[in-house]
C-alpha positions as CSV (number, residue, x, y, z in Angstrom):
1,M,9.3,-15.9,-13.7
2,T,10.1,-18.4,-11.0
3,I,7.1,-20.6,-11.8
4,A,6.5,-23.1,-14.5
5,V,3.8,-23.4,-17.1
6,A,1.5,-26.4,-16.8
7,D,3.4,-28.6,-19.2
8,E,6.7,-28.2,-17.5
9,K,8.1,-29.7,-14.3
10,P,7.0,-27.5,-11.4
11,T,9.6,-25.3,-9.9
12,D,10.2,-25.0,-6.1
13,E,7.7,-22.1,-5.8
14,A,5.0,-24.0,-7.7
15,A,5.7,-27.1,-5.7
16,T,5.3,-25.4,-2.4
17,A,2.2,-23.4,-3.4
18,L,-0.9,-24.0,-1.4
19,P,-3.3,-26.6,-2.9
20,G,-5.1,-25.1,-5.9
21,E,-2.6,-22.3,-6.4
22,A,-0.1,-23.9,-8.7
23,R,-2.6,-23.8,-11.6
24,V,-3.2,-20.1,-10.9
25,L,0.5,-19.4,-11.0
26,A,0.9,-21.2,-14.3
27,E,-2.1,-19.2,-15.7
28,A,-0.5,-16.0,-14.5
29,E,2.7,-16.8,-16.3
30,R,0.8,-17.4,-19.6
31,S,-0.9,-14.0,-19.1
32,L,2.5,-12.3,-18.6
33,H,3.9,-13.8,-21.8
34,G,0.9,-13.2,-24.1
35,G,-0.7,-16.6,-23.8
36,R,-4.0,-15.2,-22.4
37,H,-5.9,-12.1,-23.4
38,G,-8.7,-9.9,-22.2
39,L,-10.5,-10.9,-19.0
40,R,-8.8,-14.3,-19.1
41,A,-5.4,-12.5,-18.8
42,V,-6.5,-10.5,-15.8
43,W,-8.3,-13.4,-14.0
44,P,-5.2,-15.0,-12.3
45,F,-4.3,-11.7,-10.7
46,L,-7.7,-10.9,-9.3
47,G,-8.1,-11.5,-5.6
48,P,-5.6,-9.7,-3.3
49,A,-7.4,-6.4,-3.6
50,F,-10.8,-8.0,-2.9
51,I,-9.4,-9.5,0.4
52,A,-8.1,-6.1,1.3
53,S,-11.4,-4.4,0.3
54,V,-13.2,-6.3,3.1
55,A,-11.7,-3.9,5.6
56,Y,-13.3,-1.0,3.6
57,V,-16.8,-2.4,4.3
58,D,-16.4,-3.7,7.8
59,P,-19.0,-3.1,10.6
60,G,-17.3,0.2,11.5
61,N,-18.3,1.5,8.1
62,F,-21.9,0.6,8.9
63,A,-21.9,2.6,12.1
64,T,-20.1,5.7,10.8
65,N,-21.8,5.9,7.4
66,I,-25.3,5.4,8.7
67,A,-24.7,7.8,11.6
68,A,-23.5,10.4,9.0
69,G,-26.4,9.8,6.7
70,S,-29.1,10.0,9.4
71,E,-27.6,13.1,11.0
72,Y,-26.4,15.1,8.1
73,G,-28.2,13.7,5.1
74,Y,-26.0,13.6,2.0
75,V,-23.5,16.2,3.2
76,L,-20.7,13.9,4.0
77,L,-21.0,11.7,0.9
78,W,-18.0,13.5,-0.6
79,V,-15.9,12.2,2.3
80,I,-16.6,8.6,1.4
81,L,-15.7,9.4,-2.2
82,A,-12.4,11.0,-1.2
83,A,-11.6,8.2,1.3
84,S,-12.3,5.6,-1.4
85,L,-9.9,7.4,-3.8
86,M,-7.3,7.6,-1.1
87,G,-7.8,3.9,-0.4
88,M,-7.3,3.1,-4.0
89,L,-4.0,4.9,-4.1
90,I,-2.8,3.5,-0.8
91,Q,-3.6,-0.1,-1.7
92,A,-2.0,0.2,-5.0
93,L,1.2,1.4,-3.3
94,S,1.1,-1.4,-0.8
95,A,0.6,-4.0,-3.6
96,K,3.4,-2.5,-5.6
97,L,5.8,-2.7,-2.6
98,G,5.2,-6.4,-2.3
99,I,5.6,-7.0,-6.0
100,A,8.8,-5.0,-6.2
101,T,10.6,-6.2,-3.1
102,G,9.2,-9.6,-2.3
103,L,8.7,-8.3,1.2
104,N,5.7,-6.9,3.0
105,L,5.5,-3.5,4.6
106,A,6.2,-4.8,8.2
107,E,9.3,-6.6,7.0
108,V,10.7,-3.6,5.2
109,C,10.1,-1.4,8.3
110,R,12.0,-3.9,10.4
111,Q,14.9,-3.9,7.9
112,R,15.0,-0.1,7.2
113,F,14.3,1.4,10.6
114,S,16.2,1.2,13.9
115,P,15.1,-1.4,16.4
116,P,13.4,1.2,18.8
117,V,11.4,2.7,15.9
118,S,10.5,-0.7,14.5
119,F,9.4,-1.8,18.0
120,G,7.2,1.3,18.4
121,L,5.6,0.8,15.1
122,W,4.9,-2.8,16.0
123,I,3.2,-1.9,19.3
124,Q,1.0,0.7,17.8
125,A,0.1,-1.8,15.0
126,E,-1.0,-4.3,17.6
127,L,-3.2,-1.7,19.3
128,V,-4.7,-0.9,15.9
129,A,-5.4,-4.6,15.4
130,M,-7.3,-4.7,18.7
131,A,-9.4,-1.6,17.7
132,T,-10.0,-3.3,14.4
133,D,-11.2,-6.5,16.1
134,L,-13.5,-4.5,18.3
135,A,-15.4,-3.3,15.3
136,E,-15.4,-6.6,13.5
137,F,-16.5,-8.7,16.5
138,I,-19.2,-6.3,17.6
139,G,-20.6,-6.1,14.1
140,A,-20.8,-9.9,13.6
141,A,-22.2,-10.3,17.1
142,L,-24.9,-7.7,16.4
143,G,-25.8,-9.4,13.2
144,L,-26.2,-12.8,15.0
145,N,-28.2,-11.1,17.7
146,M,-30.5,-9.3,15.3
147,L,-31.2,-12.3,13.1
148,F,-31.3,-15.2,15.6
149,G,-31.5,-13.6,19.0
150,V,-28.1,-14.9,20.1
151,P,-26.8,-13.1,23.2
152,L,-24.0,-10.7,22.3
153,L,-21.2,-12.4,24.2
154,A,-22.0,-15.8,22.8
155,A,-22.3,-14.3,19.4
156,G,-18.8,-12.8,19.7
157,I,-17.4,-16.2,20.5
158,I,-19.2,-17.8,17.6
159,T,-17.7,-15.1,15.4
160,G,-14.2,-16.2,16.5
161,V,-14.9,-19.8,15.7
162,A,-16.3,-18.8,12.3
163,A,-13.2,-16.7,11.5
164,F,-11.0,-19.8,12.2
165,A,-13.1,-21.9,9.9
166,I,-12.9,-19.4,7.0
167,L,-9.2,-19.0,7.4
168,G,-8.9,-22.8,7.5
169,L,-9.7,-22.8,3.8
170,Q,-6.3,-21.2,3.1
171,T,-4.5,-24.1,4.7
172,H,-6.6,-27.0,3.5
173,A,-8.0,-25.9,0.1
174,G,-5.7,-23.1,-1.1
175,F,-5.7,-19.4,-1.1
176,R,-8.1,-19.2,-4.1
177,H,-10.8,-20.9,-2.1
178,L,-10.4,-18.3,0.7
179,E,-10.6,-15.5,-1.9
180,A,-13.8,-17.1,-3.3
181,V,-15.5,-17.2,0.1
182,I,-14.5,-13.5,0.8
183,V,-15.9,-12.5,-2.6
184,V,-19.2,-14.3,-1.9
185,L,-19.5,-12.5,1.5
186,L,-18.8,-9.2,-0.3
187,G,-21.5,-10.0,-2.7
188,V,-23.9,-10.6,0.1
189,I,-23.1,-7.2,1.6
190,M,-23.6,-5.5,-1.8
191,A,-26.8,-7.2,-2.5
192,G,-28.2,-6.2,0.9
193,F,-27.6,-2.6,0.3
194,V,-28.8,-2.6,-3.3
195,V,-32.1,-3.7,-1.8
196,E,-32.0,-1.0,0.9
197,V,-31.2,1.8,-1.5
198,V,-33.9,0.8,-3.9
199,H,-36.5,1.0,-1.1
200,A,-35.0,4.2,0.3
201,H,-36.0,6.3,-2.7
202,P,-33.1,8.7,-2.3
203,S,-32.8,12.2,-3.7
204,G,-30.8,12.3,-6.9
205,A,-30.1,16.0,-6.4
206,G,-29.0,15.4,-2.8
207,I,-26.6,12.7,-3.9
208,A,-25.1,14.9,-6.6
209,H,-24.6,17.8,-4.1
210,G,-23.2,15.5,-1.4
211,L,-20.7,14.0,-3.8
212,F,-19.4,17.1,-5.5
213,E,-19.8,20.0,-3.0
214,P,-17.3,19.4,-0.2
215,R,-18.5,20.9,3.0
216,F,-19.1,20.2,6.7
217,A,-22.0,21.0,9.0
218,G,-20.2,22.0,12.2
219,G,-17.4,20.5,14.4
220,D,-19.3,17.3,15.1
221,S,-19.6,16.5,11.4
222,V,-15.8,16.9,11.1
223,L,-15.3,14.3,13.9
224,L,-17.7,12.0,12.1
225,A,-15.9,12.6,8.8
226,V,-12.6,11.5,10.4
227,G,-14.4,8.4,11.7
228,I,-15.5,7.7,8.1
229,L,-11.9,8.1,7.0
230,G,-10.7,5.7,9.8
231,A,-13.3,3.2,8.8
232,T,-12.5,3.3,5.1
233,V,-8.7,3.6,5.0
234,M,-7.8,0.8,7.5
235,P,-4.1,0.7,8.7
236,H,-3.9,-3.1,9.0
237,V,-4.7,-3.7,5.3
238,I,-1.9,-1.3,4.3
239,Y,0.4,-3.9,5.8
240,L,-1.7,-6.9,4.6
241,H,-1.9,-6.0,0.9
242,S,1.9,-6.0,0.4
243,A,1.9,-9.5,2.0
244,L,-0.8,-10.7,-0.4
245,T,1.2,-9.7,-3.4
246,Q,4.8,-10.4,-2.3
247,K,4.9,-14.0,-3.3
248,R,1.7,-14.6,-5.1
249,V,3.2,-14.2,-8.5
250,V,6.9,-13.5,-8.5
251,G,8.5,-11.7,-11.5
252,A,11.9,-12.9,-12.8
253,D,12.9,-9.4,-13.9
254,E,11.8,-5.8,-13.9
255,L,9.7,-6.2,-17.0
256,D,7.7,-9.0,-15.4
257,K,7.2,-7.0,-12.2
258,R,5.9,-4.1,-14.2
259,K,3.4,-6.3,-16.0
260,I,2.3,-7.9,-12.7
261,F,1.7,-4.5,-11.2
262,R,-0.4,-3.4,-14.2
263,F,-2.6,-6.4,-13.6
264,E,-2.8,-5.9,-9.9
265,R,-3.7,-2.2,-10.4
266,I,-6.8,-3.5,-12.3
267,D,-7.6,-5.7,-9.3
268,V,-7.3,-2.6,-7.0
269,V,-9.5,-0.4,-9.1
270,I,-12.3,-2.9,-9.4
271,A,-12.3,-4.0,-5.7
272,M,-11.9,-0.5,-4.2
273,S,-14.6,0.9,-6.6
274,L,-17.1,-1.7,-5.4
275,A,-16.2,-1.1,-1.8
276,G,-16.7,2.6,-2.3
277,L,-20.1,2.1,-3.9
278,V,-21.2,0.0,-0.9
279,N,-20.1,2.6,1.5
280,M,-21.9,5.3,-0.4
281,S,-25.0,3.2,-0.5
282,M,-25.0,2.9,3.3
283,L,-25.0,6.7,3.7
284,V,-27.5,7.2,0.9
285,M,-29.9,4.6,2.5
286,A,-29.6,6.4,5.9
287,A,-30.2,9.8,4.3
288,G,-33.2,8.6,2.3
289,V,-34.9,6.5,5.1
290,F,-34.0,8.4,8.3
291,H,-32.8,11.9,7.7
292,S,-35.6,12.7,5.3
293,R,-38.0,11.8,8.1
294,G,-36.3,13.8,10.8
295,L,-34.8,10.7,12.4
296,S,-31.4,12.1,13.1
297,G,-30.3,10.0,16.0
298,M,-29.8,6.7,14.3
299,D,-26.4,5.9,15.6
300,D,-27.4,2.6,17.1
301,L,-27.3,-0.3,14.6
302,Q,-29.9,-2.3,16.6
303,K,-32.3,0.7,16.3
304,V,-31.5,0.9,12.6
305,Y,-32.4,-2.8,12.2
306,V,-35.8,-2.3,13.9
307,A,-36.5,1.0,12.2
308,L,-35.8,-0.4,8.7
309,G,-38.3,-3.1,9.3
310,Q,-40.9,-0.7,10.5
311,I,-40.4,2.1,8.0
312,V,-39.4,0.3,4.8
313,G,-40.8,-3.2,5.4
314,G,-40.3,-5.9,2.9
315,H,-37.8,-7.7,5.2
316,A,-35.4,-4.6,4.9
317,G,-34.3,-5.2,8.5
318,T,-33.4,-8.8,7.7
319,F,-31.4,-7.7,4.6
320,F,-29.5,-5.3,6.8
321,G,-28.8,-7.9,9.5
322,V,-27.5,-10.4,6.9
323,A,-25.2,-7.8,5.4
324,L,-23.9,-6.8,8.8
325,L,-23.2,-10.4,9.7
326,A,-21.4,-11.1,6.4
327,S,-19.3,-8.0,7.0
328,G,-18.4,-9.0,10.5
329,L,-17.4,-12.6,9.5
330,S,-15.4,-11.6,6.5
331,S,-13.6,-8.7,8.1
332,S,-12.8,-10.7,11.2
333,S,-11.1,-13.3,9.1
334,V,-9.1,-10.7,7.2
335,G,-8.2,-9.0,10.5
336,T,-6.8,-12.2,11.9
337,M,-4.6,-12.6,8.8
338,A,-3.4,-9.0,8.9
339,G,-2.5,-9.4,12.6
340,Q,-0.4,-12.4,11.9
341,I,1.4,-10.6,9.1
342,V,2.2,-7.7,11.3
343,M,3.6,-9.8,14.1
344,Q,5.7,-12.0,11.8
345,G,7.0,-9.0,9.9
346,F,8.1,-6.8,12.8
347,I,9.5,-9.3,15.2
348,E,10.2,-12.4,13.0
349,R,8.2,-14.6,15.4
350,Q,5.2,-16.7,14.9
351,I,2.7,-17.6,17.6
352,P,-0.2,-20.0,17.3
353,L,-3.1,-18.6,15.5
354,F,-5.5,-19.4,18.3
355,L,-3.4,-17.4,20.8
356,R,-3.1,-14.6,18.3
357,R,-6.8,-14.4,17.9
358,A,-7.4,-14.7,21.7
359,I,-5.1,-11.7,22.3
360,T,-6.8,-9.4,19.8
361,M,-10.4,-10.5,20.5
362,A,-10.2,-10.1,24.3
363,P,-10.9,-6.3,24.3
364,A,-13.9,-6.8,22.0
365,L,-15.4,-9.5,24.2
366,A,-14.7,-7.4,27.3
367,V,-16.6,-4.5,25.7
368,I,-19.5,-6.8,25.0
369,A,-19.4,-8.4,28.4
370,L,-19.4,-4.9,30.2
371,G,-22.5,-3.9,28.4
372,V,-21.0,-0.9,26.6
373,N,-23.3,0.4,23.8
374,P,-22.0,-1.6,20.8
375,S,-22.8,1.0,18.2
376,K,-21.1,3.8,20.1
377,A,-18.1,1.6,20.6
378,L,-18.0,0.9,16.8
379,V,-17.9,4.6,16.0
380,M,-15.2,5.4,18.5
381,S,-13.1,2.5,17.3
382,Q,-13.1,3.9,13.9
383,V,-11.9,7.3,15.2
384,A,-9.2,5.5,17.1
385,L,-8.2,3.7,13.9
386,S,-7.6,7.0,12.1
387,F,-4.6,7.5,14.5
388,G,-2.9,4.4,13.2
389,I,-3.1,5.3,9.5
390,P,-0.1,7.7,9.4
391,F,2.2,5.1,11.1
392,A,1.6,2.7,8.2
393,L,1.1,5.2,5.4
394,V,4.1,7.5,6.0
395,P,6.6,4.5,5.8
396,L,4.8,3.2,2.7
397,V,5.2,6.5,0.9
398,I,8.9,6.7,1.9
399,F,9.7,3.2,0.8
400,S,7.7,3.3,-2.5
401,N,9.8,6.4,-3.4
402,D,13.1,4.7,-2.9
403,R,14.6,3.6,-6.2
404,R,17.1,1.3,-4.6
405,L,14.3,-0.6,-3.0
406,M,11.6,-0.4,-5.7
407,G,13.7,-0.6,-8.9
408,S,11.6,0.3,-12.0
409,L,8.4,0.3,-9.9
410,V,9.6,3.4,-7.9
411,N,6.9,6.1,-7.6
412,R,6.7,8.7,-10.3
413,R,6.9,12.3,-9.1
414,L,3.1,12.9,-9.4
415,T,2.4,9.7,-7.4
416,T,4.8,10.8,-4.7
417,L,3.3,14.3,-4.6
418,V,-0.3,13.0,-4.4
419,S,0.5,10.3,-1.8
420,G,2.4,12.9,0.3
421,V,-0.6,15.2,0.2
422,V,-2.9,12.3,1.2
423,A,-0.6,11.4,4.1
424,L,-0.5,15.1,5.2
425,V,-4.3,15.4,5.1
426,I,-4.7,12.3,7.2
427,V,-2.1,13.4,9.8
428,V,-3.8,16.9,10.1
429,L,-7.3,15.3,10.5
430,S,-5.9,13.0,13.2
431,L,-4.5,16.0,15.1
432,F,-7.9,17.7,14.8
433,V,-9.5,14.7,16.5
434,V,-7.0,14.9,19.4
435,Y,-7.8,18.6,19.8
436,W,-11.5,18.1,19.5
437,T,-11.5,15.2,22.0
438,L,-9.5,17.0,24.6
439,A,-11.1,20.4,24.2
């Protein structure tokens, strides 16, 4: 390892760690060398996957999952399950790339691809970042508008300020404090939907059929299923997760790297499982409250907020608004971080964070200012995001199968096969959306 235990003189990496991180690094080394066991051994490695998982429960998920549940009941529940399992595999590969190489995906793309290809990947990644911000800003703005009556444009600006404040924790208090805030916001989202599901009185049989009987209900349901996929497997966190692990705990040799990845895999399984359960609870709530009553047009989150208060009562609308606000604030912060990673990795150039945020938030504020229906914009942004997934996923699969790059963490044959199938499925679904949109 390149870090020191607590009783030794700190090495360069420990000395340059953000405030509060040196202790975590020392604890991680003790875990790797048998000094900590059980949950205490895993604890120093938890965090990166939870930051990435925020993108899996962003406001776009609210829009697509609730639209699917209200329109088709439990039919598309299996899509969320499949997307969550895909996300679990993809985030594990991304984390492994960072651990094995000490580089993030954008940096590896720049090094391994020709300049024109790298430039093209960077441009599409920037467009994806803008589509991501569209969902995140609109979601947080809607939450503020629902709860406090703040006009949408002003609420969007407040969201930007809040995102800066949350990210400021990384600089001034250390990365662990940022992770703690993100986990708290995730907890708020989960608590909100636990309450909603309890009051929805869903059908157990309907949930079982939806989970384990893959089927569609016409072409429109396929389009919405692709939107669910785009909202769940987010391109920008494929880049981000590798950056979160590339220097967090650095292994001195191949054995250490394998141990680090085993711990990080636990982080991925826990975080992605929780995110998947939250997504399923959104659809289940919509199916139990709206579809069961014949309210199939609930594709507007403002209508959902009002209807929950009227149908369910018990401050259900307020719980929904709080969960949406927490989702928008957390995902907006993570989106900013991912955007900076993408730009630095592809073009080796840093720009001020304020300018970076202004560039990516401009389309979202423009949509709000023009009076475009925010919920419809949310759904379409998720469909657009599905186009960006292959451009991040295919290079990730290629790189993680390169033994010269990955060393002992190179993919096994089964992992390569499954990840290749996942990439193929996503590409085919994206092409279907193109055909369906232009037909």
